[in-house]
NUDO-115929 format. One record per residue: residue number from 1; residue in three letters; x, y, z of N, C-alpha, C in turn. Coordinates in pm, whole numbers, plus 32768, in hexadecimal, padded with zeros to 4 digits. Layout:
BEGIN
R     i    aa   n.east   n.north   n.up   ca.east   ca.north   ca.up   c.east   c.north   c.up
R   NUM   Ala        X         Y      Z         X          Y       Z        X         Y      Z
...
This chain:
BEGIN
R     i    aa   n.east   n.north   n.up   ca.east   ca.north   ca.up   c.east   c.north   c.up
R     1   Unk     469A      4FF4   B86A      460F       501A    B85B     45F3      5091   B8B4
R     2   Unk     45D1      5102   B875      45AC       517A    B8C0     4515      5178   B8D3
R     3   Unk     44E8      5162   B94F      445B       5144    B967     4426      5192   B9DF
R     4   Unk     43A4      51A0   B9E3      4363       51E1    BA56     4353      517F   BAC9
R     5   Unk     4332      5102   BAA9      4316       509C    BB0E     4388      5036   BB0E
R     6   Unk     43EA      504A   BB65      445F       4FF1    BB65     443D      4F65   BB97
R     7   Unk     43D9      4F59   BBEF      43B2       4ED4    BC21     437C      4E7E   BBAF
R     8   Unk     4322      4EB8   BB5E      42EC       4E6E    BAEC     435B      4E4C   BA88
R     9   Unk     43BA      4EA9   BA77      4428       4E91    BA1B     4480      4E1E   BA4A
R    10   Unk     449C      4E19   BACC      44EE       4DAD    BB01     44AC      4D26   BAF0
R    11   Unk     4427      4D22   BB02      43DE       4CA5    BAEF     43E7      4C78   BA5D
R    12   Unk     43DC      4CD8   BA00      43E6       4CB7    B973     4473      4C8A   B94E
R    13   Unk     44D6      4CCD   B985      4560       4CA7    B96B     457A      4C18   B99C
R    14   Unk     4548      4BF7   BA13      4559       4B70    BA49     4517      4B09   B9EF
R    15   Unk     44A1      4B2C   B9BC      4459       4AD1    B962     44AB      4AB8   B8E4
R    16   Unk     44DE      4B23   B8A8      452F       4B15    B82F     45AC      4AC3   B84A
R    17   Unk     45EF      4ADD   B8B9      466A       4A95    B8D7     4650      4A01   B8EC
R    18   Unk     45DE      49E1   B92B      45BA       4954    B93E     459E      4911   B8B8
R    19   Unk     455B      4959   B85E      4538       4920    B7DC     45B4      4908   B786
R    20   Unk     4618      4961   B793      468D       4958    B73C     4702      490D   B779
R    21   Unk     46FC      48EF   B7FA      476E       48B0    B83C     478F      4828   B802
R    22   Unk     4729      47DF   B7D5      4741       475B    B79E     4770      475C   B70F
R    23   Unk     4779      47D4   B6D1      47A1       47DD    B644     4832      4809   B634
R    24   Unk     4879      4811   B6A5      4904       4839    B69E     4919      48CB   B67A
R    25   Unk     48B1      491D   B68E      48BA       49AB    B66E     4892      49FD   B6E8
R    26   Unk     48EC      4A0D   B748      48CB       4A5B    B7C0     48AD      4AEC   B79D
R    27   Unk     4848      4B24   B7DD      4820       4BAD    B7C3     4855      4C0A   B82F
R    28   Unk     489A      4C72   B807      48CE       4CD5    B864     4873      4D50   B85C
R    29   Unk     4811      4D57   B8B3      47AF       4DC4    B8B1     47A3      4DFE   B93D
R    30   Unk     479B      4E81   B946      477C       4EC1    B9C5     4712      4F2B   B9AD
R    31   Unk     46D0      4F55   BA17      466C       4FBF    BA0C     4697      5036   BA5F
R    32   Unk     4673      50AD   BA2E      468B       5129    BA77     4609      5179   BA74
R    33   Unk     45EE      51BD   BAE2      456F       5203    BAEE     4573      528C   BAAB
R    34   Unk     450B      52A8   BA5D      44F5       532D    BA26     445F      533E   BA10
R    35   Unk     4428      53AC   BA3F      439B       53CD    BA2F     4392      5444   B9D1
R    36   Unk     435E      542D   B958      435B       5498    B8F5     42F8      5507   B917
R    37   Unk     42A3      54F0   B97A      424B       555B    B9A9     4291      55B8   BA0B
R    38   Unk     4311      55A0   BA22      4362       55F5    BA7A     43E6      5615   BA36
R    39   Unk     43FC      5692   BA11      447A       56B6    B9D0     44EF      56AC   BA32
R    40   Unk     44D4      56BD   BAB4      453D       56A5    BB18     456C      5614   BB11
R    41   Unk     450D      55B7   BAFF      4530       552A    BAF6     4584      550F   BA79
R    42   Unk     4563      5551   BA0B      45B1       5541    B990     4640      5570   B9A5
R    43   Unk     4651      55E2   B9E8      46D6       5617    BA03     4725      55B7   BA5E
R    44   Unk     46E3      5582   BAC4      4727       5524    BB1F     4756      54A8   BAD3
R    45   Unk     4701      5475   BA7A      4727       5400    BA2B     479F      541F   B9D3
R    46   Unk     479A      5491   B98B      4808       54B5    B932     4889      54C9   B980
R    47   Unk     4880      5508   B9F6      48F6       5519    BA4A     4933      5493   BA70
R    48   Unk     48DB      5436   BA99      490C       53B2    BAC5     494E      5367   BA52
R    49   Unk     4912      5370   B9DB      494C       5328    B969     49D0      5367   B93D
R    50   Unk     49D1      53EC   B92F      4A4C       542F    B902     4ABE      541E   B965
R    51   Unk     4A9B      540D   B9E6      4B02       53FE    BA4D     4B53      537D   BA39
R    52   Unk     4B1D      531F   B9EF      4B65       52A3    B9D5     4BDC      52B9   B978
R    53   Unk     4BD8      5327   B92C      4C40       5349    B8CC     4C56      52DA   B866
R    54   Unk     4BEB      5292   B849      4BF1       5228    B7E6     4BA6      524E   B767
R    55   Unk     4BAA      51F9   B703      4B67       5217    B685     4AD1      51F7   B68A
R    56   Unk     4A85      5242   B63E      49F9       5222    B625     49EB      5216   B58E
R    57   Unk     49C3      51A0   B560      49C1       5187    B4D0     4939      51A3   B491
R    58   Unk     48CD      518A   B4DC      4847       519E    B4A5     47EA      51D0   B513
R    59   Unk     47A3      523C   B4F7      4739       526D    B54F     46B6      5264   B503
R    60   Unk     465B      520D   B531      45D7       51FE    B4F3     456F      523E   B54E
R    61   Unk     453C      52B0   B523      44D4       52F5    B570     444C      52BA   B54B
R    62   Unk     442E      524A   B589      43B8       51FA    B564     4340      5212   B5BF
R    63   Unk     4358      523F   B63B      42E9       5251    B699     428A      52BC   B666
R    64   Unk     4209      52A9   B67F      41A7       530B    B652     4124      52FA   B69C
R    65   Unk     40CD      535F   B68A      4049       535B    B6C7     3FE3      538D   B662
R    66   Unk     3F6F      534F   B662      3EFC       537D    B612     3E80      5369   B668
R    67   Unk     3E5B      53D3   B6B0      3DEA       53CA    B70E     3D69      53EC   B6C4
R    68   Unk     3D40      5390   B66D      3CCE       53AA    B617     3C4E      53C5   B666
R    69   Unk     3C0C      5433   B644      3B8B       5452    B680     3B92      5492   B709
R    70   Unk     3C0A      549E   B742      3C16       54D6    B7C8     3C1E      556D   B7C4
R    71   Unk     3BFB      55AC   B834      3C08       563C    B841     3C9C      5663   B83E
R    72   Unk     3CB6      56DF   B81F      3D3F       5710    B816     3D84      5708   B89E
R    73   Unk     3DFD      56D0   B89F      3E4A       56C2    B91A     3ED5      56FE   B906
R    74   Unk     3F11      5729   B976      3F93       576A    B971     3FF4      5723   B9D0
R    75   Unk     4074      5729   B9AD      40DC       56EC    B9FF     40F9      5744   BA78
R    76   Unk     414E      5712   BAD1      4177       5762    BB44     41C7      57DC   BB19
R    77   Unk     41FA      57D9   BA9D      4244       584B    BA67     41EA      58B1   BA23
R    78   Unk     4167      5890   BA1A      4107       58ED    B9E1     40EE      58DD   B94D
R    79   Unk     411C      586E   B912      410B       585A    B882     40A3      57EE   B865
R    80   Unk     405D      57FF   B7F6      3FF7       579F    B7CB     4039      5715   B7C3
R    81   Unk     3FF4      56AE   B7F7      4036       562D    B80B     4069      55ED   B78B
R    82   Unk     401E      55F5   B71D      404E       55BB    B6A0     40CE      5601   B672
R    83   Unk     40CC      5687   B678      413F       56D4    B64A     41BA      56B5   B69F
R    84   Unk     41A8      56A4   B722      421D       5689    B776     4252      55FC   B762
R    85   Unk     41FC      5598   B76A      422A       550D    B762     425C      54E9   B6D7
R    86   Unk     4214      5516   B670      4235       54EE    B5E7     429D      5546   B5A5
R    87   Unk     42B0      55BF   B5D8      430F       5618    B594     4373      565D   B5F1
R    88   Unk     4344      56AC   B652      43A0       56FE    B6A1     4406      56AA   B6ED
R    89   Unk     43D7      5642   B733      4433       55EF    B781     4496      55A4   B728
R    90   Unk     4469      5564   B6BA      44CB       5523    B661     452D      5586   B622
R    91   Unk     44FD      55FF   B603      4557       5664    B5CA     45C3      5689   B62F
R    92   Unk     459A      56A1   B6AB      45FB       56C1    B714     465D      564F   B728
R    93   Unk     462A      55D5   B72B      4680       5560    B73E     46E5      5553   B6CC
R    94   Unk     46B7      5567   B651      4710       555A    B5DD     4782      55BE   B5E3
R    95   Unk     4763      563B   B608      47CB       56A1    B60F     482C      5684   B681
R    96   Unk     47F8      5665   B6F7      484F       564F    B76B     48A9      55D5   B75A
R    97   Unk     487C      5572   B70C      48CD       54F9    B6F9     492E      5503   B684
R    98   Unk     4935      5577   B644      4990       5586    B5D2     4A22      5564   B5F6
R    99   Unk     4A56      558A   B66C      4AE0       5563    B68B     4AF6      54CB   B684
R   100   Unk     4A97      547F   B6B9      4AA5       53ED    B6B6     4A91      53B6   B629
R   101   Unk     4A36      53F4   B5DC      4A1F       53C9    B552     4A9A      53E5   B4FC
R   102   Unk     4ADB      5457   B513      4B55       5476    B4C8     4BC4      5415   B4ED
R   103   Unk     4BCC      53F0   B56F      4C2F       538C    B598     4C12      5305   B556
R   104   Unk     4B94      52E8   B53A      4B6E       5269    B4FE     4B6C      526B   B466
R   105   Unk     4B98      52D7   B429      4B95       52E6    B398     4BD9      5271   B350
R   106   Unk     4B98      523E   B2E3      4B1A       5269    B2A8     4AA2      523E   B2FD
R   107   Unk     4A48      529D   B312      49D5       5284    B369     4957      52BE   B329
R   108   Unk     48E4      52A0   B368      4864       52C9    B32A     4800      52F4   B394
R   109   Unk     47B1      5359   B371      473C       5382    B3BE     46C1      535F   B36B
R   110   Unk     4667      5310   B3A4      45F2       52DF    B35C     4574      531A   B39A
R   111   Unk     4525      5361   B34A      44A8       539E    B379     4432      5370   B325
R   112   Unk     43B9      5388   B358      433D       5360    B315     42F8      53D9   B2D7
R   113   Unk     42A7      53C2   B26F      4262       542F    B22C     41D8      5401   B1FC
R   114   Unk     417A      545F   B1FA      40FA       5448    B1B6     40C9      54CD   B180
R   115   Unk     4060      54CA   B12F      4029       5543    B0F2     3FEB      559B   B15F
R   116   Unk     3FFB      561E   B151      3FBF       5678    B1B4     3FD6      5709   B190
R   117   Unk     3FB6      5760   B1ED      3FCC       57F0    B1DF     3FF8      5824   B267
R   118   Unk     405B      587C   B269      408B       58B1    B2E8     4097      5948   B2DF
R   119   Unk     406C      598D   B347      4078       5A1D    B351     40E6      5A3C   B3B7
R   120   Unk     415C      5A6A   B38A      41CA       5A83    B3E9     41A8      5AEB   B454
R   121   Unk     4146      5B41   B437      411D       5BA7    B498     40B4      5B74   B4F9
R   122   Unk     4084      5AF9   B4E2      401A       5AC3    B538     402B      5A2C   B543
R   123   Unk     40A2      5A01   B56E      40BE       5972    B574     4070      592D   B5E2
R   124   Unk     403A      5979   B641      3FE6       5940    B6AA     3F53      593B   B683
R   125   Unk     3F32      5973   B60F      3EA8       597A    B5DC     3E4C      59B7   B647
R   126   Unk     3E6D      5A31   B66F      3E1E       5A76    B6D6     3DEF      5AFF   B6A9
R   127   Unk     3E19      5B2B   B632      3DFA       5BB3    B607     3D69      5BC5   B5DE
R   128   Unk     3D25      5B56   B5BA      3C9C       5B5F    B589     3C94      5B66   B4F2
R   129   Unk     3D08      5B74   B4AF      3D07       5B76    B41C     3CE0      5AEF   B3E4
R   130   Unk     3D01      5A86   B42E      3CD6       59FE    B408     3C91      59C0   B480
R   131   Unk     3C24      597B   B466      3BE1       5933    B4D2     3C30      58B5   B4F0
R   132   Unk     3C51      58A1   B570      3CA2       582D    B595     3C54      57AC   B584
R   133   Unk     3C99      5747   B553      3C6C       56BC    B557     3CE9      5668   B569
R   134   Unk     3CD8      55EE   B598      3D4C       5597    B5AB     3D93      557D   B527
R   135   Unk     3D47      5576   B4B9      3D85       5560    B435     3DDC      55D6   B40E
R   136   Unk     3DAD      5650   B428      3DFD       56C6    B40B     3E7B      56C6   B462
R   137   Unk     3E6B      56A7   B4E2      3EDF       56A2    B53B     3F46      563D   B50C
R   138   Unk     3F18      55C6   B4E6      3F72       555B    B4BC     3FB6      557D   B438
R   139   Unk     3F68      55A2   B3D3      3FA1       55BC    B34E     3FFE      5635   B350
R   140   Unk     3FDC      569B   B39F      4034       5710    B3AA     40BC      56E9   B3E3
R   141   Unk     40B9      5694   B449      4137       566B    B488     418D      561A   B42A
R   142   Unk     4150      55C6   B3D8      419D       5571    B37D     41D6      55C1   B309
R   143   Unk     418C      5625   B2D8      41C3       567A    B26F     4234      56D0   B2A7
R   144   Unk     4221      5703   B322      428C       5751    B361     430B      56FF   B36B
R   145   Unk     42FE      567D   B384      4373       5629    B394     43C3      561E   B313
R   146   Unk     437F      560C   B2A0      43CD       5601    B224     4405      5689   B1FC
R   147   Unk     43BD      56F6   B21B      43F4       577A    B1FB     4471      5797   B24D
R   148   Unk     446D      5777   B2CD      44E3       5787    B323     4553      572D   B2F1
R   149   Unk     4532      56B3   B2CD      4597       5654    B29C     45D8      5686   B21C
R   150   Unk     458A      56C8   B1C6      45C0       56F9    B147     4624      5769   B15D
R   151   Unk     460B      57C1   B1BE      466C       582A    B1DB     46E8      57EF   B21E
R   152   Unk     46D5      578E   B278      4748       574A    B2B4     479B      5705   B249
R   153   Unk     4758      56C9   B1E8      4798       5689    B175     47F1      56EE   B12B
R   154   Unk     47C0      5768   B11E      480D       57D1    B0DA     4884      5800   B12E
R   155   Unk     4873      5807   B1B0      48D7       5841    B208     494A      57E2   B229
R   156   Unk     4933      5760   B21E      499D       5701    B240     49FA      56ED   B1C8
R   157   Unk     4A78      5717   B1D2      4AD6       5704    B162     4AEC      5670   B146
R   158   Unk     4B0F      5652   B0CB      4B2B       55C7    B0A6     4B98      558C   B0FF
R   159   Unk     4BF6      55E2   B12C      4C67       55B0    B17A     4C3D      5575   B200
R   160   Unk     4BC8      559E   B234      4B9C       5566    B2B4     4B75      54D3   B2A6
R   161   Unk     4B4A      54AC   B22F      4B20       5421    B219     4A9C      53FE   B25C
R   162   Unk     4A4F      5464   B285      49CE       544C    B2C6     495E      5460   B260
R   163   Unk     491C      53F4   B23B      48AD       53FB    B1DC     4829      5413   B227
R   164   Unk     47D1      545E   B1E8      474B       5476    B21F     46E6      5440   B1BB
R   165   Unk     4690      53E5   B1E9      4630       53A3    B190     45A6      53A5   B1CF
R   166   Unk     453F      53C0   B17E      44B5       53B2    B1AB     4473      533F   B161
R   167   Unk     440C      5307   B19A      43CC       5293    B15D     4338      528D   B180
R   168   Unk     42F3      5239   B137      4269       5216    B158     4265      5182   B17A
R   169   Unk     4237      515E   B1F3      422C       50D0    B215     41AB      5091   B1DF
R   170   Unk     4151      50E4   B1A9      40CD       50B3    B184     4070      50B4   B1FD
R   171   Unk     3FFC      5079   B1EF      3F9D       506E    B25D     3FBC      4FEE   B2A9
R   172   Unk     3FE3      4FFC   B327      4019       4F8A    B372     3FC6      4F73   B3F0
R   173   Unk     3FAB      4EF4   B40D      3F61       4ECE    B486     3FC4      4EC7   B4FA
R   174   Unk     3FD5      4F36   B543      4030       4F3B    B5B3     3FE6      4F6C   B62E
R   175   Unk     4031      4F82   B69A      3FF4       4FB1    B716     3FC1      5040   B70F
R   176   Unk     3FD8      5085   B69E      3F9E       5109    B690     3F06      5100   B697
R   177   Unk     3ED0      5088   B67A      3E40       5074    B681     3E0C      5081   B710
R   178   Unk     3E66      5078   B772      3E39       5085    B7FD     3E01      5110   B818
R   179   Unk     3E25      5173   B7C4      3DF6       51FB    B7D8     3D72      5215   B790
R   180   Unk     3D41      51B1   B747      3CC6       51C4    B6FB     3C4C      51A2   B74F
R   181   Unk     3BD6      51DA   B728      3B5A       51B0    B769     3B47      511A   B75C
R   182   Unk     3AFA      50E0   B7B8      3AED       504F    B7BC     3AB3      5015   B73B
R   183   Unk     3A52      505C   B6FE      3A16       5023    B686     3A7B      5020   B613
R   184   Unk     3ADA      5080   B611      3B41       507E    B5AA     3BAB      5014   B5C9
R   185   Unk     3BC6      4FFC   B64A      3C20       4F8E    B66D     3BE7      4F0A   B63C
R   186   Unk     3B65      4EF9   B64C      3B24       4E7E    B61D     3B2D      4E73   B585
R   187   Unk     3B1C      4EE6   B540      3B25       4EE6    B4AF     3BB2      4EC0   B482
R   188   Unk     3C16      4EF6   B4C7      3CA1       4ED2    B4A9     3CB4      4E3C   B4B2
R   189   Unk     3C75      4DFF   B515      3C8C       4D70    B52F     3C52      4D17   B4C3
R   190   Unk     3BEB      4D48   B47C      3BA7       4CF1    B41B     3BCF      4D0D   B38A
R   191   Unk     3C2B      4D6F   B375      3C51       4D8B    B2EA     3CE8      4D79   B2D4
R   192   Unk     3D26      4D15   B30E      3DB7       4D05    B2FC     3DE0      4CEF   B26C
R   193   Unk     3D80      4CC0   B218      3DA2       4CA7    B18C     3DC9      4D28   B145
R   194   Unk     3D8F      4D98   B171      3DA1       4E16    B129     3E13      4E6A   B161
R   195   Unk     3E4F      4E42   B1CF      3EBB       4E90    B20A     3F31      4E35   B22C
R   196   Unk     3FA4      4E70   B240      401C       4E22    B25A     4022      4DF2   B2EB
R   197   Unk     4059      4D7C   B2FE      407D       4D4F    B384     40F8      4D9E   B3AF
R   198   Unk     411A      4D9E   B431      4194       4DE3    B45A     4210      4DB0   B411
R   199   Unk     4215      4D2D   B3F7      4288       4CF6    B3B0     4291      4D2D   B322
R   200   Unk     421D      4D3A   B2E0      421C       4D72    B259     4234      4E09   B25D
R   201   Unk     41FB      4E4A   B2C1      4203       4EDC    B2C9     428D      4F12   B2E9
R   202   Unk     42E6      4EBE   B31E      436C       4EEE    B340     43CC      4EE2   B2CA
R   203   Unk     439D      4EAD   B259      43F9       4E93    B1EA     443C      4F12   B1B7
R   204   Unk     43ED      4F7C   B1A0      442A       4FF5    B168     4488      5037   B1CD
R   205   Unk     446B      5029   B24F      44C7       505E    B2B5     454C      5012   B2B2
R   206   Unk     4545      4F8D   B2AF      45BE       4F3C    B2AE     460C      4F4F   B22C
R   207   Unk     45C5      4F5C   B1BE      4606       4F76    B13D     4651      4FFA   B142
R   208   Unk     460E      5063   B174      464C       50E8    B17B     46C4      50E9   B1D8
R   209   Unk     46BE      5095   B240      4729       5093    B2A4     47A0      503F   B279
R   210   Unk     478E      4FE1   B21D      47F9       4F80    B201     4823      4F74   B170
R   211   Unk     47CF      4F97   B110      47F3       4F7F    B084     486D      4FD4   B05C
R   212   Unk     48D3      4F96   B020      494E       4FDF    AFFF     493B      504B   AF94
R   213   Unk     48CE      5044   AF47      48B9       50A7    AEDE     487B      5129   AF12
R   214   Unk     4845      5127   AF8C      4803       519F    AFC1     4864      5214   AFCD
R   215   Unk     48DD      5203   B006      4939       5275    B00B     495F      52A9   AF80
R   216   Unk     4968      524F   AF1F      4986       527A    AE96     4914      52CE   AE5E
R   217   Unk     489A      52A5   AE7B      4823       52F0    AE50     4823      5379   AE93
R   218   Unk     4843      537C   AF16      484A       53F8    AF62     48B3      5456   AF26
R   219   Unk     4928      5420   AF04      4993       5472    AECB     496B      54A9   AE42
R   220   Unk     4928      5458   ADF1      48FC       5485    AD6D     489A      54F9   AD78
R   221   Unk     483B      54EF   ADD4      47D9       555A    ADE5     481B      55D9   AE1A
R   222   Unk     487D      55CC   AE73      48C3       5642    AEA4     4911      5685   AE33
R   223   Unk     4954      5636   ADE3      49A2       566B    AD74     4947      56B2   AD10
R   224   Unk     48D0      567D   ACFA      4871       56B8    AC9B     481F      572A   ACD8
R   225   Unk     483B      574B   AD58      47F4       57B6    AD9F     475D      579E   ADA1
R   226   Unk     4737      571F   ADBA      46AA       56FA    ADC2     466B      573E   AE3C
R   227   Unk     45EF      5774   AE30      45B5       57C5    AE9D     4589      5779   AF18
R   228   Unk     4577      56F5   AF0E      454A       56A8    AF82     45AA      5634   AF9B
R   229   Unk     45A7      5600   B016      45FF       5591    B037     45D1      5512   AFF0
R   230   Unk     4626      54AC   AFE9      45FD       542D    AFAB     457F      53F6   AFED
R   231   Unk     4527      53BE   AF9B      44A9       5387    AFCC     4499      52F9   AF96
R   232   Unk     447E      529B   AFF1      446E       520E    AFCD     43DC      51E6   AFE1
R   233   Unk     43A1      51A7   AF7D      4315       517F    AF85     4304      5102   AFDA
R   234   Unk     4287      50E0   AFF6      4269       5067    B043     4295      4FEA   AFFA
R   235   Unk     42B0      4FF5   AF77      42E0       4F84    AF29     4378      4F81   AF1F
R   236   Unk     43BA      4FD4   AF72      444C       4FD8    AF78     448A      5008   AEF4
R   237   Unk     444A      506B   AEB8      447E       50A6    AE3E     448A      513D   AE50
R   238   Unk     44EF      517B   AE10      44F6       520E    AE12     4477      5248   ADD4
R   239   Unk     4442      52AE   AE12      43C5       52E9    ADE4     43C7      537F   ADFC
R   240   Unk     435F      53C1   ADCC      4352       5450    ADE0     42EE      5468   AE50
R   241   Unk     4311      54B5   AEB7      42B1       54CF    AF22     4240      5529   AEF3
R   242   Unk     41E9      554F   AF4E      4174       559F    AF2B     419D      5625   AEED
R   243   Unk     4144      565E   AEA0      4161       56DE    AE5D     4183      574B   AEC2
R   244   Unk     413B      574F   AF31      4153       57B7    AF95     41DE      57AB   AFD3
R   245   Unk     4214      5731   AFD6      429A       571D    B00E     4304      5768   AFBE
R   246   Unk     42E6      578B   AF41      4345       57D2    AEEB     4342      5869   AF02
R   247   Unk     42ED      589A   AF59      42E2       5929    AF73     4359      5955   AFC9
R   248   Unk     43C3      5981   AF87      4440       59A0    AFCF     4432      5A1A   B028
R   249   Unk     43DF      5A7A   B001      43CB       5AF1    B055     438E      5ACA   B0DB
R   250   Unk     4324      5A77   B0D6      42E6       5A4A    B152     4346      59F1   B1A1
R   251   Unk     4394      599F   B15B      43F3       5947    B19F     4458      5997   B1F2
R   252   Unk     448B      5A03   B1BB      44E9       5A57    B205     44A5      5A96   B27F
R   253   Unk     4428      5ABD   B270      43E0       5AF7    B2E2     43C6      5A8D   B34D
R   254   Unk     43A6      5A13   B322      4393       59A5    B381     4415      5989   B3CB
R   255   Unk     4485      598A   B383      4508       5974    B3C1     4523      59DA   B42F
R   256   Unk     4511      5A59   B40D      452C       5AC4    B46E     44CE      5ABD   B4E5
R   257   Unk     444D      5AA3   B4CB      43EC       5A9D    B538     4407      5A25   B591
R   258   Unk     442C      59B6   B555      4448       593C    B5A3     44BC      5953   B603
R   259   Unk     4529      598C   B5D1      459C       59A7    B627     4575      5A06   B699
R   260   Unk     4521      5A68   B67A      44F3       5AC4    B6E2     44A2      5A7B   B74C
R   261   Unk     4446      5A24   B721      43EE       59DF    B77F     4439      597C   B7D7
R   262   Unk     44A0      593B   B7A1      44EA       58D8    B7F0     455F      5918   B83A
R   263   Unk     456D      599A   B82D      45D1       59E1    B87D     465F      59D8   B84D
R   264   Unk     4673      59C9   B7C9      46F9       59C2    B791     471A      5A40   B743
R   265   Unk     4798      5A69   B73D      47BE       5ADC    B6EB     47B0      5ABB   B657
R   266   Unk     479E      5B23   B606      4786       5B0F    B578     47FE      5ACE   B533
R   267   Unk     4876      5ADE   B56D      48EF       5AA4    B531     491D      5A28   B57B
R   268   Unk     48C1      59E2   B5BC      48E5       596C    B60D     492B      5901   B5BB
R   269   Unk     48F7      58E3   B545      4932       5879    B4F2     49BF      589E   B4C7
R   270   Unk     49D1      591A   B49B      4A56       5946    B46F     4ABB      593D   B4E1
R   271   Unk     4A92      5965   B558      4AED       5961    B5CB     4B12      58D1   B5F0
R   272   Unk     4AAF      5878   B5EE      4ACB       57EC    B611     4B27      57AB   B5AB
R   273   Unk     4B15      57CD   B52C      4B6E       5797    B4C5     4BFE      57C2   B4DE
R   274   Unk     4C0E      583D   B50F      4C95       5872    B52B     4CCA      5844   B5B2
R   275   Unk     4C7A      57F5   B5FB      4CA6       57C3    B67C     4C95      5826   B6ED
R   276   Unk     4C44      588D   B6D9      4C30       58F2    B740     4BBD      58CB   B79C
R   277   Unk     4BB6      590D   B80F      4B48       58FA    B86D     4ACD      594A   B841
R   278   Unk     4A59      5916   B861      49DE       5962    B84D     498F      5960   B8D0
R   279   Unk     4931      59BB   B8DB      48DE       59C1    B953     484C      59AE   B92D
R   280   Unk     4807      5957   B975      4779       5940    B963     4732      5967   B9E4
R   281   Unk     46C6      59B1   B9D8      4684       59DE    BA53     4643      596C   BA9F
R   282   Unk     463B      58F6   BA63      4603       5882    BAA9     466F      582E   BAEC
R   283   Unk     46ED      585B   BAEA      4753       580D    BB2E     47D1      585F   BB3F
R   284   Unk     483B      581A   BB66      48BC       585B    BB78     4903      5862   BAF2
R   285   Unk     4986      5876   BAF2      49D1       5883    BA76     49E1      57FA   BA33
R   286   Unk     49E9      57FF   B9AE      49FA       5785    B95F     4A74      5796   B906
R   287   Unk     4AAF      5726   B8E5      4B24       572B    B88E     4B05      56E0   B80E
């Protein structure tokens, strides 16, 4: 579990282990610290994981933020918080962990998507061309994530065995509600009938991470030169993402801008596939 709060994670792990110990199914879980609001923290995490020289079979970029109604905030790296937590940090993590994902082949990178619009020239929403709102910040970050994922999907050869999948979990009652105003938190609490519980909301993530047909679907789309990466609906079915996600010109610009913002060279993926070193301005050398 890659988490910001390792103390809370350890308490949860202990709870799970206690619950499952009597069922003859011991759980082997550990937590490692990573703060997506700090790209230095992301680099440290990737360094620590890659140093194990072991396989990574599934990376689920599930953490997110939706600070509904709040004023615009920026990370310590100077990026709008939604864009950094929901897109830039997971993108950096996905690229830096490619050596471990290739060692774990067949492996998968799982990302989230929702409808939105993103301006690659104004990913911080500071130019004044669009008036900032938390909804714009959130939706822009989620669209950027599937656009980046689609280019990564194109760049990873079939021989690597690394699948890239995006999904929609639906509307889920999770701790993301902690970032909402109090009256909306109360509303969340009284409408569980209309939204998924965490157990229900994780279905499409688990399906994307484990179903044996997903790599076959990924390979079919690559062979057919499909413009976007595989997308799984909240009902665990292959689906078509938003219309804007198909904008390949914008997707390429998002790819290039993302690599620039996270401090990676434009050919980082190609070099990592070939086993070469790359340099990130947020850390030391990576392999």
